[in-house]
N, C-alpha and C positions, 0 to 999 in steps of 0.2 A: 895491914893493907887489905887482907881478906875481908875484914869487917866492913871497910869502906866500899869495896866492890859489891859485897852482898847488900849493903845499904842502898847503893845506887841501883842495883838490879831490882830491889824491892820497890824503890820509888818509880822506876820505869814501868814495872808491872802494874802498880796502882794507877799511874797516869793512863796507861793503855785501857785499863778497866773503866776508868772514869770517862775517857774520851769515847770508848765503845758504847757505854751506857748512854752518853749524851747523844751520840749519832742515832742509836736505836730509838731513843725517846723522841727525837725530832722527827724521825720517819713515821713513828706511830701517830704523832700529832698531825702530820701531813695526810696520812691515810684517813684519819678520822675526819679531817676537813673535807677531803674528797668524797667520803661516804655521805656527808651531810648535803653536798651539792649535787651529786649524781643521782639519776633515777635508775633504779635497779629493774631489770627485765628478768622475770623468772622464766627459764626455758629449760625444758627437759631434753637433753641431747639425745635421748633414746627414742624420741618421738618426732615425727615430721610435723611441721607447722607452717601455716601461711601467715603472712603479715596482713592483718585485717585493716589496719589503719593507724592513726596516731591520736593520742589524747594529750591535752595540756594539763600538767600537774598544777597544784596550788602555787608552786614556786615559779611557774611560768615556763618551765623546761618541757620540751616535747618528749613523750615517751612512746614507744611502739607497743601496740596491743598485739599479742601473738594469739591468733585464733586457731581453731581446729582446721584440719585439712578438708577440702571440699569433697562431698560424696561423688562417686563415679558411677558409670554404667546405668544412667537413668533411662528407664523405658516406660512407655505408655501402653495401656491395654484397655479397650472398651469392653465392659462386661455388663450383665444384667443388673448387677449391683450398683454400677456407676463407673466413673473414670478411675482406673487404678494406675497409680504411679509407683514404680518399683525402682530401687537403687541399691548400690553396693555401699555398705558402711565404710567409713574411712579407716577403720581399724585402730583408732586411738582410744586408749583407756580413759582419757579425760573427756571424751565426748559424752554428754548426758542426754541430748535429744537432737532430733532432726526436725527442722522447720520446713513446712511445705508452703510454697508461694504459687499463686495463680494470677494470670492476667488474661483478659479478653484480648486477643491478638489485634483486634481493630483499634483498641485504645492504648494497649501496652502499659496499662497502670497495674503495677504489681501489688498484690495484697496477700498478707499471711493468712492462710485459711486453716491451718492446723499444725500440730506437731506430734511427733511419735517419740516416746521415751525409749532410751536404750535399755534393753532388757538383759540384765546380768552380764554375761560374757559374750553375748551375741555380737560378733563383729562381722556378720555375713550380710544377708539380704534383708531389707525392710520394705514395707509398702504402706500406702495410704489410699483409701477409697474416698473419692469426692462424689457425693450423691447429690449435692445442690448444684445441678447443672441445668442450663436452659437449652431447649432443643434448637439446633441450627447455629449455636454459638461456638466458635472455635477458641479453645483455651490453650494457653501455654502454661506449662508447669515447670518449676525448678525447686531444688532442695538445697538447704544449707545445713551445716553441722553447728551445734552450739555446745559450749561447756558451762560448768557451774559458775564461772566468773562473769558470764554474760558475753563472752567473745563469740563471734559468729563468723563462719567461713564465707568465702565468696559463694555466689549462687552456682549451682551445677549447670551443666548443659541444659538447654531448654527442650522439652518434648512438647509436641503439638498434638491436641486431642483428635484432630481429623486425619492427619497424615501418618500418625503413629511412627514418626521418625525424629531423629535428633536434629535440632537446628544448631548449626555451628556458628 
């Protein structure tokens, strides 16, 4: 009788192993199917980020583009060298450069006029000198942060070349 009980116990254990393997095998297939359909967004939880926009992948699914945080504390200063725009870096290690935009305030047409590369571990203050200025023209300046993947932050607050104040 002991042999029959041991035999049944062995059969039950084998069935449990087979059923468990089947369930795990099915789950793995479902995960692989989901991986093929889903768009993956790489996001570093240790860094803040702004949603810069959406892109459409080749499969037609929309995916979010996570861009760098916007630079802050933008200020304007008129010097003998030209119009100087200063800002606070966003502090993100993934930021590779800051783009400077300018618009004549009468037209409000924004154009990228330059960029400043992030230098080593400098996460502090940056500046850009705009020397190509026309007398009597009021300019607005804004700064964005960009990363190596081509993501760009929203424009910073705008500073005006004549009033030397932030336009909110």
